[in-house]
C-alpha positions as CSV (number, residue, x, y, z in Angstrom):
1,X,59.1,-5.1,-49.6
2,X,57.3,-1.6,-50.5
3,X,55.1,-3.9,-52.3
4,X,54.7,-6.3,-50.4
5,X,53.9,-3.9,-47.7
6,X,50.8,-2.4,-49.9
7,X,49.8,-6.0,-50.6
8,X,49.1,-6.4,-46.6
9,X,47.3,-3.1,-46.6
10,X,44.7,-3.9,-49.4
11,X,44.3,-7.2,-48.5
12,X,43.4,-5.8,-44.5
13,X,40.9,-3.2,-46.5
14,X,39.1,-6.0,-48.4
15,X,38.7,-8.0,-45.0
16,X,37.5,-4.7,-43.3
17,X,35.0,-4.4,-46.4
18,X,34.1,-7.8,-46.0
19,X,33.3,-7.7,-42.8
20,X,31.7,-4.1,-43.0
21,X,29.6,-6.0,-45.5
22,X,28.9,-9.0,-43.4
23,X,28.2,-7.7,-40.3
24,X,26.6,-3.7,-40.8
25,X,23.2,-4.7,-41.1
26,X,23.6,-7.0,-38.2
27,X,23.1,-3.5,-35.2
28,X,20.5,-2.4,-37.7
29,X,18.1,-5.4,-37.6
30,X,18.7,-5.7,-33.7
31,X,17.6,-1.9,-33.2
32,X,14.5,-2.2,-35.6
33,X,13.2,-5.6,-33.5
34,X,13.6,-3.6,-30.3
35,X,12.0,-0.7,-31.1
36,X,9.6,-2.7,-32.5
37,X,8.9,-4.1,-29.0
38,X,8.9,-1.3,-27.2
39,X,6.5,0.3,-29.5
40,X,4.1,-2.2,-29.5
41,X,4.5,-2.3,-25.6
42,X,3.9,1.2,-25.4
43,X,0.8,0.7,-27.4
44,X,-0.5,-2.5,-25.7
45,X,-0.4,-0.9,-22.1
46,X,-3.4,1.4,-21.4
47,X,-2.6,5.5,-20.3
48,X,-3.5,5.6,-16.7
49,X,-3.8,9.4,-16.6
50,X,-6.6,9.1,-19.4
51,X,-8.3,6.0,-17.4
52,X,-8.8,8.6,-14.4
53,X,-10.1,11.1,-17.4
54,X,-12.8,8.8,-18.3
55,X,-15.8,11.2,-18.5
56,X,-18.4,8.0,-17.2
57,X,-16.3,7.9,-13.8
58,X,-18.5,9.2,-11.0
59,X,-18.0,12.0,-9.4
60,X,-17.8,10.4,-5.8
61,X,-14.4,8.2,-7.5
62,X,-13.1,11.7,-8.7
63,X,-13.4,12.9,-5.1
64,X,-12.0,10.1,-4.2
65,X,-9.0,10.7,-6.2
66,X,-8.1,13.7,-4.4
67,X,-7.7,11.7,-1.5
68,X,-5.8,8.6,-2.1
69,X,-4.1,9.7,-5.3
70,X,-4.1,6.7,-7.5
71,X,-1.3,7.2,-10.6
72,X,1.1,6.2,-8.8
73,X,-0.1,2.7,-7.2
74,X,-1.3,2.1,-11.4
75,X,2.1,3.1,-12.8
76,X,3.4,0.9,-9.9
77,X,0.7,-2.5,-10.0
78,X,1.1,-1.9,-13.5
79,X,-2.1,-3.5,-14.4
80,X,-2.7,-4.5,-18.9
81,X,-4.9,-5.2,-21.0
82,X,-5.9,-8.9,-20.2
83,X,-4.3,-9.7,-17.3
84,X,-6.8,-11.4,-14.6
85,X,-7.1,-9.9,-11.5
86,X,-7.8,-10.3,-7.9
87,X,-8.7,-7.1,-6.1
88,X,-8.7,-8.4,-2.3
89,X,-11.3,-6.2,0.1
90,X,-12.9,-4.7,-2.8
91,X,-15.4,-2.8,-0.4
92,X,-17.3,-0.1,-2.6
93,X,-14.9,-1.1,-5.0
94,X,-13.3,2.0,-6.5
95,X,-9.7,-0.1,-6.6
96,X,-12.3,-2.7,-8.5
97,X,-13.0,-0.5,-11.1
98,X,-9.7,1.2,-11.7
99,X,-8.7,-2.4,-12.5
100,X,-11.2,-3.5,-14.3
101,X,-10.6,0.2,-16.3
102,X,-6.8,-1.0,-16.7
103,X,-7.5,-4.5,-18.0
104,X,-10.1,-4.1,-20.0
105,X,-12.0,-4.9,-23.3
106,X,-10.1,-8.8,-22.8
107,X,-9.3,-8.7,-19.0
108,X,-11.4,-10.0,-15.9
109,X,-11.3,-8.9,-12.2
110,X,-12.4,-10.7,-9.4
111,X,-13.6,-8.6,-6.8
112,X,-13.1,-10.2,-3.3
113,X,-15.4,-9.0,0.0
114,X,-16.0,-11.1,3.2
115,X,-19.8,-12.2,3.1
116,X,-20.4,-10.2,5.9
117,X,-19.6,-6.9,4.5
118,X,-21.3,-4.5,6.2
119,X,-24.3,-2.2,4.5
120,X,-22.6,0.8,3.5
121,X,-20.0,-0.6,1.5
122,X,-22.3,-3.6,-0.2
123,X,-24.5,-1.3,-1.2
124,X,-22.2,1.0,-2.9
125,X,-20.3,-2.7,-4.2
126,X,-24.1,-3.5,-5.6
127,X,-24.7,0.2,-7.4
128,X,-21.2,-0.1,-8.8
129,X,-21.0,-3.4,-10.2
130,X,-24.3,-2.3,-12.2
131,X,-22.4,0.3,-14.1
132,X,-20.8,-0.5,-17.5
133,X,-17.1,-0.2,-16.3
134,X,-17.7,-3.5,-13.9
135,X,-19.0,-5.2,-17.2
136,X,-16.0,-8.2,-17.1
137,X,-16.0,-7.5,-13.1
138,X,-17.1,-10.8,-10.7
139,X,-18.5,-10.1,-7.4
140,X,-16.2,-12.5,-5.3
141,X,-17.9,-12.5,-1.8
142,X,-16.2,-15.3,-0.1
143,X,-13.5,-15.3,3.0
144,X,-10.7,-13.7,3.2
145,X,-8.9,-17.3,3.9
146,X,-10.4,-18.7,0.9
147,X,-10.5,-15.9,-1.3
148,X,-11.4,-17.6,-5.2
149,X,-14.5,-20.0,-6.3
150,X,-12.7,-23.3,-6.9
151,X,-10.7,-23.5,-10.5
152,X,-9.7,-19.9,-11.0
153,X,-6.0,-19.4,-11.0
154,X,-3.2,-18.6,-13.2
155,X,-3.6,-15.0,-11.9
156,X,-1.2,-12.2,-12.9
157,X,-1.7,-9.7,-10.4
158,X,-3.6,-9.7,-6.7
159,X,-3.8,-5.8,-5.2
160,X,-4.6,-6.1,-1.6
161,X,-5.0,-2.1,-0.5
162,X,-5.5,-0.7,3.2
163,X,-7.6,-4.0,3.8
164,X,-5.0,-6.7,5.3
165,X,-4.5,-5.0,8.8
166,X,-8.5,-5.4,9.3
167,X,-7.2,-9.3,8.8
168,X,-5.4,-9.0,12.0
169,X,-8.4,-8.8,14.0
170,X,-11.0,-10.8,12.1
171,X,-11.6,-14.7,12.2
172,X,-9.3,-14.8,9.6
173,X,-6.4,-17.3,9.3
174,X,-4.2,-15.2,7.5
175,X,-1.1,-17.8,6.8
176,X,-4.1,-19.7,4.8
177,X,-4.9,-16.7,3.5
178,X,-1.6,-15.7,2.8
179,X,-0.7,-19.4,1.0
180,X,-4.1,-18.9,-1.1
181,X,-2.8,-16.0,-2.8
182,X,0.1,-18.0,-3.8
183,X,-1.7,-20.2,-5.0
184,X,-3.8,-18.4,-6.8
185,X,-1.1,-16.3,-8.5
186,X,0.7,-17.6,-12.0
187,X,4.4,-18.1,-11.5
188,X,6.0,-14.7,-12.4
189,X,2.7,-13.3,-10.9
190,X,2.9,-10.2,-8.3
191,X,1.0,-9.2,-5.0
192,X,0.4,-5.8,-4.4
193,X,-0.5,-4.9,-0.8
194,X,-0.9,-1.2,0.6
195,X,-1.6,-0.5,4.0
196,X,-1.3,2.1,6.8
197,X,2.2,2.3,8.5
198,X,2.5,1.0,12.3
199,X,5.1,2.3,14.7
200,X,8.2,-0.6,14.8
201,X,7.8,-3.4,17.1
202,X,3.6,-3.0,17.1
203,X,3.6,-6.1,14.8
204,X,-0.5,-6.9,14.2
205,X,-1.6,-5.6,17.8
206,X,-2.8,-2.0,17.0
207,X,-5.0,-3.4,14.0
208,X,-8.6,-3.0,15.6
209,X,-7.4,0.0,17.6
210,X,-5.2,2.4,15.0
211,X,-6.4,0.6,11.7
212,X,-2.5,0.0,11.1
213,X,0.4,-2.8,10.7
214,X,4.0,-2.6,10.7
215,X,5.5,-3.2,7.7
216,X,7.6,-5.5,8.6
217,X,5.6,-8.0,10.4
218,X,3.3,-8.0,7.1
219,X,6.9,-8.7,5.4
220,X,7.7,-11.6,7.1
221,X,3.6,-12.7,7.1
222,X,3.7,-12.6,3.0
223,X,7.3,-14.1,2.8
224,X,6.4,-16.9,5.0
225,X,3.6,-18.1,2.1
226,X,6.7,-18.4,-0.6
227,X,6.9,-14.7,-2.1
228,X,9.9,-12.8,-2.5
229,X,9.6,-8.9,-1.7
230,X,10.7,-7.2,-5.6
231,X,9.4,-3.5,-4.8
232,X,8.6,-0.8,-2.9
233,X,6.6,2.1,-3.4
234,X,7.2,5.9,-1.4
235,X,4.5,7.4,-3.4
236,X,1.8,7.3,0.0
237,X,4.7,8.3,2.4
238,X,4.2,10.8,4.8
239,X,6.4,11.8,7.1
240,X,4.5,14.0,9.5
241,X,2.2,10.7,10.6
242,X,3.0,9.8,14.3
243,X,1.7,6.5,14.0
244,X,-0.4,6.7,16.9
245,X,-4.1,7.7,16.0
246,X,-6.3,6.0,14.2
247,X,-5.7,5.8,10.2
248,X,-9.4,6.3,9.4
249,X,-9.2,9.9,11.7
250,X,-10.0,12.6,8.9
251,X,-7.5,15.2,7.7
252,X,-4.6,14.0,9.4
253,X,-1.2,13.0,7.7
254,X,-1.3,9.0,7.4
255,X,2.0,7.3,6.4
256,X,1.2,4.4,3.7
257,X,3.4,1.4,2.6
258,X,3.2,-0.1,-0.5
259,X,4.9,-4.0,-1.5
260,X,5.3,-5.5,-4.5
261,X,5.8,-9.1,-4.4
262,X,6.1,-11.7,-6.4
263,X,5.2,-15.5,-6.8
264,X,8.8,-16.9,-8.4
265,X,9.0,-18.0,-11.9
């Protein structure tokens, strides 16, 4: 009985050794593979802080950084080298340039502005387009509800910053606009919208007077085009905002919401 007992124990040890030899390297392989993927992703991802510190950025943009605080937005929107991006309502091009720097050197940005853009932002935009940072940016002067040239599709990312509310009082078919943005994205692509928050129940009624829009009203319109809401950023929120004054009023606390939508894969 003793011999049989030790025989069984010895067999068990042999089996354990065999399993250890057969299976032991596998976890090390898995860790190595995951580590490589993470390292490659970190290497490919732009350093947004370095991007903002680039010596060739203008003093005007650096001053705007203090007001706009772009770093958390860049992390939230996550533009990457090689991406195809549409920046809706580019205005003077501040956000378009940030996107252009983030997707360089192989990406492209379409900086959309309406054809009737007023003189001051148009002059600023044209001056910006002449700089090296905008080398791979296309000046996209088109209507909001038909925002891209024919044949431009499979975008990775669309940004729409503080301009959606303006389309509520302009001659814009917002349902057509949102559907056009949906079509322009590749499956799995993202639409990131930031805007000034209105009070609950105001919907789109204060777009022209207060330059705000109700967050839930915007969500409803964008979802109707087929998008899924997949993220919300609170980094530009301000609880001190009373929501009863125009959002462009200087030195006033403005509550801004940021929403990330995705085209289903």
